[in-house]
C-alpha positions, 0 to 999 in steps of 0.5 A: 344885697342878694340882687347885687350878688346876682349881678356879680354871679352873672358877670362870672357866668358870662366870662366863662361862656365868652372868654378864651380858655386862656383868659384870666377869669375874675373869679379865679384871682390869686387875691390881694396882699391883704384880705378884704371883704369882697364888693357885692357888685364889682369883680376884684379887677373892676375894683382895682381899676376904680382904685387906680383911676381915683388915686392921686398918682393917676391925677398927676399924670396929666402934668408929666412929660411924655417926650417933649418938655412943656411943649408949646401947643395943645396936642402933644402927648403927656403921660396921661394921654399916653396911658389912656391910649395904651388902655384903649389899644389894650382893651381893643386887643383883649376884646378880639382875643376874648380876654378879660378887659377889666383886668387889662384896663386896670393894668394899663391905667396903672402901668406908668404911675411911677414915672418921673417928671421930665419923662425918661430923662428924669428916670435916667437921672434918678437911676444915677443918683440913687444907690438902689437904682430906679426903674419906673415899672418897679416904682409904679408897683411901689406906688400902688403897694406903699405910697398911695392911700397915706402909706397903706397902698391900694392893695391891688390883686396879684394879677394887676400888680404883676402886669404893672411890674412886667409891662416893659419889653423885658418883662414877663407878665404871668397873664395874657392880659399883662402881655397885651398891655406890654405890647399895647404900650409899645404900639401906643408910644411908637405911634403917638411919638411919631405924631409928636415928632411930625408935628414938631418937624423933627421927621417927615413921612417921606423920611420914615423907614419904607418897611414901616410905611409898607407894613403899617401904613402912613397914618395914625389910624392905619398904623394902629389898625395894622399893629392890632391886626398883627397881634390878633392874627398871631395870638388868637386862641393861643396861650401867648400874645405876640406878633409874627416875626416879620411885623416884630422886625418892622417894630424893632426897626421902627423903634430904632428909627425913633431913638435915632431921629427923635428920642436922642436928638437935641430937640427932644433932649434939649432941655435935659441938662437943665432938668438934670441940674434941677432934679440933682439939686432937689435930690441933694437938698433933701439928702442934706435936709430930710426934715424938710420933706413933706410929712407923709414922706418923713413918716416913710423914713421910719421904714425905708432908706432916705435915698428911697424916700427922696426918690419916692418924693421926686418921682411923684412930682409933676414937671410943674411941681418940680420947677415950683420946688426948685424955686421955693428952695433956691430962689428968695420970695422977693425975687 
């Protein structure tokens, strides 16, 4: 046991020697919702990372839509591959800024655990159906606080929970590591969604905004490197993680271009009406038949509203599972 404690002490010592003074140090966490016996070898942020990786919600990300519904081809992004890209970009940025990579990685791995099936289409629908509204960042926090581990939650640290909740562009993470994940999320989805759109034939390189090509580059590698460098140049040895005004404007133009040419097109949202009808039918069915909910969700009804629990159930579904539930409810077996 003594040797194990020495390992963790050495980690703390190295962090104090090599991290930026603005980093979140592993021995200074604000702690968990419920106190636990510390691990003899791992820091609290390393434990959080491991808990997220082994969670059921993380495993389900591989079969959740990113942009294109059930795309034909093996190289389109899913919610899992997006999460892994965000994690890699965020770790790269944290490393060059001297921040806590373990904390950054835990936040990045958990930031989309609450995303619905069928991507943002599913999120928009649940937001309309639920009287409480629905936002995937809030649901991601609910997953780690309540839904995982048979209703006990993962009991993560304050810093990881804060980063997950505030990863959206409108959020305000308390740590620089959380700010890194927020920026990395934008870098990742803009870059890989462009690649998917190019592969699908929705856009061409020549049709992209000239400012994006000029400042970020033509290839995936060039764009990612340019954006990471822009974050580094503006954020190194500072108490805030950001990009300079010129690159920020380019990213805004890039995002607007993607909404116009990709996200809001018939090709990307062509199946959205079917998804809407399917998830609406599932929602309404369980509102009228809550006894048909799986046992873990029925137990939640003792504490939470029916609307909340049904949103918990639906948002946790993969695309395939949602289709399977639809069939099991409305299509006779012998058909």
